[in-house]
C-alpha positions as CSV (number, residue, x, y, z in Angstrom):
1,M,0.0,0.0,0.0
2,R,1.3,3.4,-0.8
3,T,2.2,5.6,2.0
4,A,-0.5,8.2,1.0
5,D,-3.2,5.6,0.9
6,F,-2.1,4.2,4.3
7,L,-2.3,7.7,5.8
8,D,-5.8,8.3,4.3
9,A,-7.0,5.0,5.6
10,Q,-5.6,5.7,9.0
11,A,-7.2,9.1,9.1
12,A,-10.6,7.7,8.1
13,F,-10.3,5.0,10.8
14,G,-9.4,7.7,13.4
15,T,-12.4,9.8,12.3
16,A,-14.7,6.9,12.5
17,A,-13.4,5.9,15.9
18,M,-13.8,9.4,17.2
19,T,-17.3,9.6,15.8
20,A,-18.2,6.3,17.5
21,A,-16.7,7.4,20.7
22,A,-18.6,10.7,20.6
23,A,-21.8,8.9,19.9
24,T,-21.1,6.5,22.8
25,A,-20.4,9.4,25.1
26,G,-23.5,11.2,24.0
27,A,-25.6,8.2,24.6
28,E,-24.0,7.8,28.0
29,M,-24.7,11.4,28.9
30,R,-28.3,11.1,27.8
31,Q,-28.7,8.0,29.9
32,A,-27.1,9.8,32.9
33,R,-29.5,12.7,32.4
34,R,-32.5,10.3,32.3
35,L,-31.3,8.6,35.5
36,A,-30.7,11.9,37.2
37,L,-34.2,13.2,36.2
38,G,-35.7,9.9,37.4
39,F,-33.9,10.3,40.7
40,M,-34.8,14.0,41.1
41,A,-38.5,13.8,40.2
42,P,-39.6,12.1,43.4
43,L,-37.4,14.4,45.4
44,L,-38.8,17.5,43.7
45,A,-42.3,16.2,44.2
46,A,-41.6,15.7,47.9
47,V,-40.2,19.2,48.3
48,A,-43.3,20.7,46.5
49,L,-45.6,18.7,48.8
50,A,-43.7,19.9,51.9
51,F,-44.0,23.5,50.8
52,A,-47.7,23.0,50.0
53,S,-48.2,21.7,53.6
54,L,-46.7,24.8,55.3
55,P,-49.0,27.4,56.9
56,A,-50.1,30.4,55.0
57,L,-47.3,32.7,54.1
58,A,-46.3,35.2,56.8
59,D,-46.8,38.2,54.4
60,G,-50.5,37.6,54.6
61,R,-50.7,37.2,58.4
62,F,-49.4,39.8,60.9
63,A,-49.6,39.8,64.7
64,L,-48.7,42.2,67.4
65,V,-48.3,40.4,70.8
66,I,-47.8,42.5,74.0
67,G,-47.3,41.2,77.5
68,N,-47.1,43.7,80.4
69,G,-46.3,42.4,83.8
70,A,-43.4,44.5,85.4
71,Y,-45.7,47.2,86.8
72,T,-44.4,49.4,89.6
73,G,-47.2,51.8,90.5
74,V,-49.8,48.9,90.5
75,P,-49.5,45.2,91.4
76,A,-47.1,43.4,89.1
77,L,-48.3,40.4,87.1
78,A,-46.3,37.3,86.7
79,T,-47.8,35.6,83.7
80,P,-48.4,38.2,80.9
81,P,-44.7,38.2,79.7
82,N,-44.8,34.4,79.6
83,D,-48.2,34.4,77.9
84,A,-47.0,36.8,75.2
85,R,-43.8,34.9,74.5
86,D,-45.7,31.6,74.2
87,I,-48.6,33.0,72.1
88,A,-46.0,34.6,69.8
89,A,-44.3,31.3,69.3
90,A,-47.6,29.5,68.6
91,L,-48.6,32.2,66.0
92,K,-45.3,31.9,64.2
93,S,-45.8,28.2,64.0
94,V,-49.1,28.8,62.0
95,G,-47.6,31.3,59.6
96,F,-47.9,34.7,61.3
97,K,-45.2,37.4,61.1
98,V,-45.1,38.4,64.8
99,T,-43.9,41.5,66.5
100,L,-43.4,40.9,70.3
101,G,-43.4,43.5,73.0
102,I,-42.7,42.8,76.6
103,D,-43.3,45.3,79.5
104,L,-43.9,48.3,77.2
105,D,-44.5,51.8,78.6
106,Q,-47.0,54.2,77.0
107,P,-44.7,55.7,74.3
108,A,-43.5,52.2,73.4
109,M,-47.0,50.8,73.2
110,R,-48.2,53.7,71.0
111,R,-45.2,53.2,68.7
112,A,-45.7,49.5,68.4
113,I,-49.4,49.8,67.7
114,A,-48.8,52.5,65.0
115,E,-46.1,50.6,63.3
116,F,-48.1,47.4,63.4
117,A,-51.2,49.1,61.9
118,A,-49.1,50.4,59.0
119,E,-47.4,47.1,58.4
120,A,-50.6,45.1,58.5
121,A,-52.7,47.5,56.4
122,D,-52.7,45.2,53.4
123,A,-52.6,41.9,55.3
124,D,-55.2,39.2,54.9
125,V,-55.3,38.9,58.7
126,S,-54.1,41.2,61.5
127,L,-54.0,40.0,65.1
128,L,-53.5,41.9,68.3
129,Y,-52.9,39.9,71.5
130,Y,-52.6,41.9,74.8
131,A,-52.0,40.5,78.3
132,G,-51.7,42.8,81.2
133,H,-53.7,45.2,83.3
134,G,-56.8,46.7,81.7
135,V,-59.8,48.8,82.9
136,Q,-63.0,50.3,81.7
137,L,-64.3,53.7,82.4
138,A,-67.7,55.1,81.1
139,G,-68.1,52.2,78.8
140,R,-64.6,52.5,77.2
141,N,-61.7,50.2,77.6
142,Y,-58.1,51.1,78.4
143,L,-54.9,49.1,78.3
144,I,-52.4,49.9,81.0
145,P,-48.8,50.4,80.1
146,V,-45.9,49.6,82.4
147,G,-45.0,52.6,84.4
148,A,-48.4,54.3,84.3
149,Q,-49.0,56.4,87.4
150,L,-52.7,57.1,88.0
151,H,-53.8,59.2,90.9
152,T,-57.2,60.4,89.6
153,V,-59.8,59.1,87.2
154,D,-58.7,61.8,84.7
155,D,-55.3,60.2,84.5
156,I,-56.7,57.1,82.9
157,E,-57.6,59.0,79.8
158,T,-54.1,60.5,79.4
159,R,-51.7,57.9,80.8
160,T,-53.0,54.7,79.3
161,I,-53.9,53.3,75.8
162,P,-57.5,53.7,74.9
163,L,-58.7,50.7,73.0
164,D,-61.2,52.3,70.7
165,P,-58.6,54.3,68.6
166,V,-56.5,51.2,68.3
167,L,-59.4,49.2,66.8
168,A,-60.3,52.1,64.5
169,E,-56.7,52.2,63.2
170,L,-56.6,48.4,62.6
171,G,-60.0,48.7,61.0
172,K,-58.5,50.7,58.2
173,G,-56.8,47.6,56.9
174,K,-58.4,45.5,54.2
175,G,-58.3,42.1,55.9
176,S,-59.9,40.4,58.9
177,H,-58.9,41.6,62.3
178,L,-58.5,39.4,65.4
179,V,-58.1,40.8,68.9
180,F,-57.5,38.8,72.0
181,L,-57.6,40.6,75.4
182,D,-56.4,38.9,78.5
183,A,-56.8,42.1,80.5
184,C,-60.1,41.9,82.4
185,R,-58.6,42.5,85.9
186,N,-59.8,44.0,89.1
187,N,-59.2,47.7,89.5
188,P,-55.4,47.8,89.7
189,F,-55.4,51.3,91.1
190,A,-57.7,50.7,94.1
191,G,-54.6,51.0,96.3
192,A,-54.0,54.5,95.0
193,G,-57.5,55.6,95.8
194,V,-58.8,55.6,92.2
195,T,-62.3,54.2,92.3
196,L,-63.8,52.7,89.1
197,P,-67.5,52.0,88.9
198,S,-67.2,48.8,86.9
199,A,-64.9,45.8,87.0
200,G,-63.1,44.1,84.0
201,L,-63.6,45.4,80.5
202,A,-66.7,46.7,78.7
203,R,-68.3,45.3,75.6
204,V,-66.8,46.7,72.5
205,G,-69.7,46.2,70.1
206,K,-69.6,44.2,67.0
207,L,-67.3,45.8,64.4
208,P,-67.4,44.7,60.7
209,G,-64.5,42.5,59.9
210,F,-63.5,42.0,63.6
211,F,-63.3,39.1,65.9
212,I,-62.7,40.2,69.5
213,A,-62.1,37.7,72.3
214,F,-62.1,38.5,76.0
215,A,-60.5,36.4,78.7
216,T,-63.8,36.6,80.6
217,Q,-67.3,38.1,80.2
218,P,-67.7,41.9,80.1
219,D,-67.8,43.5,83.6
220,N,-66.1,40.5,85.1
221,V,-62.6,39.7,86.2
222,A,-60.0,37.2,84.9
223,F,-57.5,35.2,86.8
224,D,-53.7,35.7,86.4
225,G,-53.1,32.0,87.1
226,G,-50.7,30.2,89.4
227,G,-48.4,28.6,86.8
228,R,-46.5,29.8,83.8
229,N,-49.6,31.0,81.9
230,S,-53.0,32.5,82.7
231,P,-56.0,30.1,82.4
232,F,-57.0,31.9,79.2
233,A,-53.6,31.8,77.6
234,T,-53.2,28.1,78.6
235,A,-56.5,27.2,76.9
236,L,-55.6,29.3,73.8
237,L,-52.3,27.6,73.5
238,G,-53.9,24.3,73.7
239,H,-56.3,24.9,70.8
240,L,-54.8,27.6,68.6
241,A,-53.1,25.2,66.2
242,T,-55.8,22.6,66.0
243,P,-56.1,21.6,62.3
244,G,-59.5,22.2,60.7
245,A,-61.0,24.2,63.7
246,D,-62.4,27.5,62.7
247,I,-62.0,30.4,65.1
248,S,-65.5,30.2,66.5
249,S,-65.1,26.4,67.2
250,M,-61.7,27.1,68.7
251,M,-63.2,29.7,71.1
252,I,-65.8,27.2,72.3
253,A,-63.0,24.8,73.2
254,V,-61.1,27.6,75.0
255,R,-64.2,28.6,76.8
256,N,-64.8,25.1,78.1
257,D,-61.2,24.7,79.3
258,V,-61.2,28.0,81.2
259,F,-64.6,27.3,82.7
260,A,-63.3,24.0,84.0
261,A,-60.0,25.3,85.2
262,T,-61.5,28.2,87.2
263,G,-64.5,26.3,88.7
264,G,-66.9,28.2,86.5
265,Q,-65.7,31.6,87.8
266,Q,-64.2,32.7,84.5
267,I,-66.0,32.3,81.1
268,P,-64.3,33.7,78.0
269,A,-66.5,35.7,75.6
270,D,-66.2,37.0,72.1
271,E,-67.8,39.4,69.7
272,S,-67.6,38.8,65.9
273,L,-68.7,40.3,62.7
274,L,-66.2,38.4,60.5
275,T,-67.2,38.1,56.9
276,R,-64.8,35.2,56.1
277,Q,-64.3,31.9,57.8
278,F,-60.9,31.8,59.5
279,Y,-58.7,28.9,60.5
280,F,-55.4,29.2,62.4
281,A,-54.2,25.9,61.1
282,G,-56.0,25.1,57.8
283,G,-59.7,24.3,57.2
284,A,-62.1,22.1,55.4
285,A,-61.5,21.8,51.6
286,E,-64.8,23.4,50.7
287,D,-64.0,26.5,52.9
288,L,-60.5,26.8,51.4
289,E,-62.2,26.8,47.9
290,Q,-64.9,29.3,49.0
291,G,-63.1,31.7,51.4
292,D,-65.8,34.2,51.3
293,R,-68.3,32.0,53.1
294,L,-69.8,33.9,56.1
295,V,-68.8,32.8,59.6
296,G,-72.4,33.2,60.6
297,D,-73.6,30.3,58.5
298,P,-74.9,27.9,61.1
299,S,-74.8,24.9,58.8
300,R,-71.0,25.1,58.7
301,R,-70.3,25.3,62.4
302,R,-69.0,22.3,64.3
303,S,-70.1,21.8,67.9
304,Q,-67.6,20.9,70.6
305,P,-68.4,18.4,73.3
306,A,-68.7,19.9,76.8
307,D,-65.8,19.4,79.1
308,R,-66.7,16.6,81.4
309,R,-63.8,17.0,83.8
310,P,-64.6,17.9,87.4
311,P,-64.2,21.7,87.9
312,R,-60.9,22.7,89.4
313,R,-60.9,26.0,91.3
314,D,-58.1,28.5,90.6
315,T,-57.7,30.7,93.6
316,S,-54.7,32.8,92.4
317,R,-55.1,36.5,92.1
318,H,-57.1,38.3,89.4
319,R,-55.7,40.4,86.6
């Protein structure tokens, strides 16, 4: 064979070998991609399912949680800071973005409420939880900041936080508004000679878009509790994350627990004009599909069995 022919044959053989090798490599790469995709598909599906199972995104749920206990001018309260911390953690677990305030004075409370109202203006749900001293005067409710010094009835108007303007500010938001008040105490200023005509907190009146829960009935007092949490906070923590329980059903369960824990001396109450069903931890499929169903539809309410445990009297001091 001539040298030129040999070189041409060798070149042709090399080209064919390279082509075959490239084809083989391509096939192997395609097979590897198929195997990788086959491996990743179940993993991706599992990740998607996990994300779908998470609570509602925090940007749609905002909460301000305040616990005031380190009072100086009035009797200190042991449980509100614990209540606030524990409620804040529970709300975070069901998808709320939470702002937590502990032992706030009047300027700090005003600032926290104003910032919260602005932040939650476009939220689907805004929630205010307050634990601490609270009083009523002339049918209006007042939340007591740490450090408040009240010597006359007139001081209540100027040195506390009136509840009505707070509710009015929250009401400017577009979503549903949930308010929990564990503040129905005896007159905390009796020792200073300030006399109040009524105990506890007054009725707020039903406000459109609001659900307002009280630790006890209007004009009554609530217990601070002898453990880490108040009876109301303890019951709320026990039922807040119950899957499939709407807020009205949850409050029935809370009411039963508090009634039993206090020997019938404390009965939580609520006022509601919500226009949408609300679940802290998910709801029935039909309610998720039709979120505008009214809370007042009696056909959708679930009844809770009465608590059959023997009443246990809580003799610790009132809030």
